[in-house]
N, C-alpha and C positions, 0 to 999 in steps of 0.2 A: 362650100361647107368645110372641105379639107383646109383651105386657106384660113378660114375663120378660126378653126380649132388650133392650127398651128400658131396663129396670132395670139390666142388665148393662153397657150402654154408658154409662149415667149414672155408675155406680160407677167404670168404667174411666176415664172422663173426669176424675172427681174425684181419683182416685189419680194420674193423670198430671200434673194441675195441682199437686198436693201435692209430687209428686217434682221438678218444675220449680222450685217455690218454695224448697225446701230446698237445691237445688244452686246457687241464684243465677242460674238462666238466664232469658233473656226473649227475645222475638222479635226484638229488635234486635242481639243479640249473635251474631256469626258463629260457626259451628261450629268448635270446637277453640281458640277464643281466650278470653282472660281479661280481665275488666275491668281497666283501668289506673288505678292511684291517681294523682291529681293532685298535682304537686309545684309549690309556689310558686318562682319563680326565685330564685336566691341573689342578694342584693344586694351582699354584700362578696366580693370576689376576694381570696383569700389568697396569690396569686402574681402580682402585677402585673408587667408586663415593662418598665416605665420609671418612674424616679423623678425628681422635682424637689424641690429643697429651698429653703425661705425662712426667714428668721429673722435672728439676730444673731451676735455673735462666737462663741458656742459652736459654732455650725454651721459657722463659718469655720475652727474649729480654732485660734483665737487663742491665742498663748502656749503652745502645745502642743510646738512644735519650736525656736523661737528666741524671744528676748525682744521683746515688743511687736510681734510680726508674725503675720499670718495664716498657717495651714498647712492649707489645704483638703484636701490628700491624706490627712490623718488625721481628717476630719470624720466624725462618727458616722453622717451621713446618706448622704453620697455619696463619701467618701474611697476610695481604692484601696490604702491601706497594708495589708499582711498583719498588722501589729501591732494593727490596729483591727477588721478585718473589719466594715466599715460595713454599715448596712441595705441599701444597694444591692448590695454584694457578696454578702451572705447570700441575697438574693432573686434576683439575676440571674447570679451568677458574676462573678469578676474581670474577665474579658474584656469581657463585655456591660456591666458596670457602668460601664466606662470610655467606653463608647459611648452608653449609653442612661440616664445619670444627669446632672443639672445642678445646680449650686449657686448660687443667686441671694441667698443670705444676705449681709448687710453688717455688718461689725463696728460696733457703735455704734447700730444700728438699734433703733427702738422700734415698738410696734404701729402707730402712725400711718404707718410706712414700709412696711407689709406690703402694702398695696394695690398699690403700684408694683412691688414685687417679684413678687407674684402675677401681674400683667400681663405680665411678662417670662417667668415660668414657663409660661403657658398657650400662649405661641408654640411650645413644644415638644410640646404635646398629651401630657403625661405621664399615666400611668394611676394614679400615686400622687404626692401632694404631701405633703411633711412640714413641719410648722410647729413652730418653737421660738422663741417671743418673749415679752417681758414683763419680763425681768430689768432691761433698761435703763429701762423705765418706772418701776421702783422705785428704781433706782440714779441718783438725781439728787442735786443739790447739797445739798438739804435734804428732809426728809420733805414739806413743804408744796409742793414742787415736782414730786412724783410725779404721774403721769398719774391722773386721777380714774377711779373704777370705771365711771362712766357714759360717759366718753370712750373708755375701753378697749374696753368692750363694743361701742359704735358702731363703732370702727375695726376690730375683729375681724369684726364681721358685714359690713362694707363689703368687706374682703378676701375673704371667702368668697363674697360676691355677685359680686365680679369673676370668680372662678374659675367659679362656677356659670353666670353668663351666657354664658361661652364653652365650658365642659366641664361639662356637667351630670352626667355619669357618672363624672368623675375622683374617686378616693378621697382622703381627707385622713387623715393621722395627725397628732394634736395631742399635743405633749409639755407636760407641766405646767411651770411656772416653778420653777427650783430653790429650795431652802430657803437664802436668802442668810444668814440668822442662823446656820445650821449651818456654812456656808462660813467666816464670820467666826470662829466658835469654833475651828475646825480651823486655819485659816491664821495666827491670832495667835500660835501657838507658834513661828513662823519669824521670826527678826530680818530676813531678806531680804525675806520676804513683807510684813512691816509697813513697810520702807523703800519698796518698790514701791507699796504702797497710798497713800503720800503724794503720789505723782504724780497722783492724782486718780480711781483706780478705785473705783467705787461709794461715793462719800463719804458718802451718807445712811446706809449700814450700816458702811463701813470707816473712816470718818473718826475720828480720836482713838481708834485701836482699842484702846489700853490703858485707856481711861477705863471705870470700872465704877460711876460715881456714878449717882444716881437719874435725872438728865437724860439721860445716855447710854443708859441702860437703856430708858428711856421711847421714846427715838428709834429704837432698834433694834427695840423691840417694835412700834412704829407701821409700820415697813418690813415687818416679818414679817406683820402683820395685813393690809396691802395686797396682799402677794404671795398670801396665802390667798384674798383676795377676787378677785384676778386669776384664780386657778385655778378658782374657782366659775364665773366668767364663761366661761372656756375650756370647762368641762364642760357647762354648760347650753346654750350656743349650739351647740356641736358635736352634743349629743344631738337637737337638732331637725333635723339633716341625717342621713339615713339612710346616706349614704355617708362619714360622718366617725366617726373612733374617737378618744377622748381616752384617755390612759394611766392614768386612774383616780388620779393623783397619785403614780405610781411614780417620776418623776424628782424631785418635791419630797421624797418619802419616803426617797430613796436616800442613805445615809450616806457621803459622800465622805470617804476617809481620806487621809493623807499621799500614798500612792502614787497616788491618783486625781486629785490636784491639781497644776497646773503648778508646776514647780521655779523658774519665773521670777516668778510673781506669787501663787501660793498662793491662787488664787481661781477661775480657769478650769480646765476639766478637762485633765488630761494625756493622753497617748495611752492609758493605761490607763483613765482616766476616760471617754474617748470611746468605748473599746470596750464599757465598761458601758452607756453611752447606747445604743449600737447594739443591745446585747442586749436592752434594755428595749423598744426600738421593735420589733424583730423579733418578740418575744413577742406584743406587742399587735397587730401587723399579721397574723400568722399563726394567732391564736387563733380557735378555732371560734365563740366568743362574745365580745361586747365586754366590756372590762375593767369590774369593778364600780366603782360610783360611789365618789366620795371619802368618806372617813369624815366623820361630822357633826362640824362644829367650832362649838361654841356661841359663841366669840369672833369668828368671821368675820361 
């Protein structure tokens, strides 16, 4: 009888242990509770509550309202115009965008100027900083005067370091440099545009705009190749910062038409062009996953 009882208790113990194993219970789990799955904290906030912009004339809305003048109210990044619905307006709403967005871009700025702009931006402690710079590094008097790729990389890294030293958790949206050659091909159809270009707008690309000889073609190809190289730098440097998103070349790939170019210079974005830039930025900032990498360019 004792042996039989002992065997019965052994069998009961084994069955109970098996039952506990199948249900996933253990002695450390409180009764009635379920083990909680661990979730890594989200690095990217898709709804930042403040925006600062750095960059050049495009972010200042140059030539979008009147000739040879800034028009920051239509800026793709921080403008308040209802015709543009800037990134700040789309993220914050119009009322809050007027209070919690700041534009430190400067017409004519190059990548070397970005560090000073970033230093100004960090004083506002924004949750998101937008970057659009590089066009003026390619738009020089001649292709030989363009910013070298090495210097461009060092200057961009320095600007990001200035931000990170002060605000390690602030997010960064980086727009690609526009396709200057495509802008030339669109704008050269306008007699007014060609006249304005003679004032010195992007001479490395737009100079002698009607010339189609081998030398002019080579010059424009060299500028386009440098822009592609700049975009590679922006992509690779941004990829090393987990709170930075590059647009994947969306601005470079966007085909600006006559309606998206300034009626004053046929080179800078019009109000409609600014609205398209805002839409590209908004898609990138609010996407669940970062934008795909640039398509491979064997010539870059």
